[in-house]
ROSE-705036 format. One record per residue (C-alpha): residue number from 1; x, y negated, z. Coordinates in steps of 0.02 Angstrom, whole numbers, plus 32768, in hexadecimal, padded with zeros to 4 digits. Example, Ala and Ser with C-alpha at 12.3 -4.5 7.8 and 13.67 -1.06 7.14 Angstrom:
2
+-----+------+------+------+
! num !   c1 !   c2 !   c3 !
+-----+------+------+------+
!   1 ! 8267 ! 80E1 ! 8186 !
!   2 ! 82AC ! 8035 ! 8165 !
+-----+------+------+------+
***
This chain:
77
+-----+------+------+------+
! num !   c1 !   c2 !   c3 !
+-----+------+------+------+
!   1 ! B2E9 ! D236 ! F078 !
!   2 ! B3A5 ! D21A ! F067 !
!   3 ! B38B ! D15E ! F081 !
!   4 ! B32B ! D180 ! F122 !
!   5 ! B3AF ! D1FA ! F160 !
!   6 ! B43A ! D17F ! F139 !
!   7 ! B3DE ! D0F1 ! F191 !
!   8 ! B3D6 ! D15A ! F230 !
!   9 ! B48B ! D192 ! F21D !
!  10 ! B4C0 ! D0DD ! F20A !
!  11 ! B46B ! D0B0 ! F2AF !
!  12 ! B4E0 ! D126 ! F30C !
!  13 ! B57E ! D0FF ! F2AA !
!  14 ! B57F ! D198 ! F239 !
!  15 ! B5B3 ! D18C ! F184 !
!  16 ! B52C ! D1A2 ! F0FF !
!  17 ! B50A ! D246 ! F0AA !
!  18 ! B4F1 ! D253 ! EFEF !
!  19 ! B48F ! D2C7 ! EF7E !
!  20 ! B4F1 ! D357 ! EF32 !
!  21 ! B4A0 ! D37A ! EE8A !
!  22 ! B4EB ! D429 ! EE7F !
!  23 ! B4A6 ! D459 ! EF29 !
!  24 ! B3FF ! D407 ! EF01 !
!  25 ! B3F0 ! D470 ! EE62 !
!  26 ! B41E ! D50F ! EEC0 !
!  27 ! B397 ! D4E8 ! EF42 !
!  28 ! B314 ! D4C3 ! EEBD !
!  29 ! B33E ! D562 ! EE5E !
!  30 ! B333 ! D5C8 ! EEFF !
!  31 ! B28B ! D578 ! EF2B !
!  32 ! B247 ! D5A3 ! EE80 !
!  33 ! B289 ! D656 ! EE90 !
!  34 ! B232 ! D66B ! EF39 !
!  35 ! B190 ! D625 ! EEF2 !
!  36 ! B199 ! D699 ! EE5C !
!  37 ! B1BA ! D733 ! EEC7 !
!  38 ! B14A ! D704 ! EF59 !
!  39 ! B1D8 ! D711 ! EFD6 !
!  40 ! B22B ! D6A3 ! F05A !
!  41 ! B2E2 ! D6D4 ! F06F !
!  42 ! B393 ! D692 ! F070 !
!  43 ! B3B9 ! D719 ! EFF0 !
!  44 ! B382 ! D700 ! EF3B !
!  45 ! B32B ! D786 ! EED5 !
!  46 ! B3D2 ! D7A1 ! EE7C !
!  47 ! B42C ! D7C0 ! EF22 !
!  48 ! B47B ! D713 ! EF2B !
!  49 ! B48B ! D6BB ! EFD2 !
!  50 ! B4BA ! D608 ! F005 !
!  51 ! B576 ! D62A ! F00B !
!  52 ! B572 ! D677 ! EF5C !
!  53 ! B4ED ! D607 ! EF0E !
!  54 ! B536 ! D55D ! EF3C !
!  55 ! B5E1 ! D50E ! EF3B !
!  56 ! B64B ! D52C ! EFD7 !
!  57 ! B65D ! D475 ! F00E !
!  58 ! B5A0 ! D45F ! F010 !
!  59 ! B588 ! D4F0 ! F088 !
!  60 ! B611 ! D4C4 ! F104 !
!  61 ! B596 ! D48E ! F18B !
!  62 ! B50D ! D50D ! F171 !
!  63 ! B4B2 ! D553 ! F1CF !
!  64 ! B4C4 ! D4CB ! F252 !
!  65 ! B430 ! D4F9 ! F2C0 !
!  66 ! B474 ! D5A7 ! F2D8 !
!  67 ! B529 ! D576 ! F2FD !
!  68 ! B520 ! D4D1 ! F35A !
!  69 ! B51F ! D4DE ! F418 !
!  70 ! B4BC ! D43B ! F423 !
!  71 ! B43D ! D459 ! F398 !
!  72 ! B386 ! D463 ! F3C5 !
!  73 ! B341 ! D50E ! F395 !
!  74 ! B2CF ! D50B ! F2FB !
!  75 ! B215 ! D506 ! F322 !
!  76 ! B1A2 ! D590 ! F2EB !
!  77 ! B0F8 ! D562 ! F2A5 !
+-----+------+------+------+
***
């Protein structure tokens, strides 16, 4: 997925992104927590949230869709 994203970024002159293993682990742990508790939430069962569960530099751009004036609104299924 990262290779595909970087290929598209390269086409428009953007620098590549790279995987952040700390953020990846936090996301995996949160996914497993939601699966175990049968919930879908930004808040973990222990009360953690993205700003407290991941390192600050990794969350600098989040949540982009909510804050960007040019972002396309997320689609509902």
